[in-house]
N, C-alpha and C positions, 0 to 999 in steps of 0.2 A: 810266526809264533813269538808270543809275548814271554820275554825272560823275567822271572819273579826275581825282584831285588830283595833279599833276605832282611836288609835293613828298613825296607818300607813295604810290608805286606799289603797295608791299606791302600798304597797308591798300584800295588801291582794288581789287586782286587779291582780297583777302579777302571782300570786300563783294560782288564781282561772283560770286565762287564762292556766297556766301550765298544772293544772288539765284536762282541756279539751283536751289540745293538746295531753296528754298520753292516756285519754279515746279513743280519736279518734284514735290513733294509734293503740292501741289495737284491737280496731274493724276492722280498715281497713287492718292491716298488720297479725295479728295472728288469727282473726276469719275466720272459713272454714265452711261455709253454708253448703255446700255438706255433710260435715261430721258430722257437728252439734257439734264442739267444737274448742277451741283455742289451736294453735300449735305453736311449737318454729319455728323459722325463721332462715334458714341457709344463711347468709350473704355472704358466699362465692359461692354457688350455687344459689342464689337468688330465693328460693323457701321454702315453709313451709316443716318440717321435721313432715309428718303424721304417728307418730308412738303414740301406746297408753300408756299413762301415767295418773294417776289420777289427776296429776296437770294441764292437759288440761281442767279441768272445774275450776281452781282456780279463774278465774276472778268473778264468783258467789260468792266465799266464801270472795274475798276480796273486794266485792262491788264497783268494777271500771269499770262498764260498762257505756258507754256513752248513751244508750237506752236500760235500763232493760225491758224485757217483757217476759210473759209467753211463747211466742211462743220459745225464745231462751230457757228457761228452758225446754221445752219438746223435743226440738232438742238435748240438752244435754242428756236427758233420754234416748232417742233413740239411740244416741251415745253410750252411756255405754251399754244400752240392745243389741245393734248390736255386740258390742266387748265382750259379754257375762261376762260383769265386774262383775255382782252379782251372778254369776254361780259357783264361786268357794267356796268350803266350808271354807277354812280359812281365807276368806276375799277378799277385792277387791286387785288383785295384783298390785304390783310397775310398772310392764311394762309386756307385752305380748313376750318380748324377751326372748329367751332362750340361755343365755349367760353363765349360771354357776356363774355368779356373784351375791352377796347378794343383789344388788340393782335391780335386773332384776326378771322376771318370777321365781316362786317359793316363793319369799318374798311377804310379804302383809303388807298394812298399813290398818287395819280394819275400822278406824273410819274416814278415808281421804274423801271418797266420800260421806258419810252421813253427814258430818259436810258440805261439800260445799252446799249441796241440803237443808239441814236443815235451814243453814244460810239464803239462797235465798228465801225459803217459809216464813220465820219469818220477813224479811225485806222487802219483796215486796208483 
């Protein structure tokens, strides 16, 4: 939420407008309705990078959705289930890519997805 500074309503309006622009871009560029998550955008190839990462649900945690809805939450949950994100005994993997690197499959961030979903549930 942007707090309005009474001494500078012009700046408050400017930043409020910027917030809406960023939220709109997140929805229009990063959201993938077919997959049910937000994805990085490859500016060289002009397409989304549709790979599993827990950060694909970060807009829920960051509360930066232009139009928050339970339908989006349900899409995200379906996305996580379709990728078997909750099916790993050690927690949600950082990715499903098996590269041997510490930041890819085999490594986990146990709390990341539960934090995203819990935050959204409590907020909306």
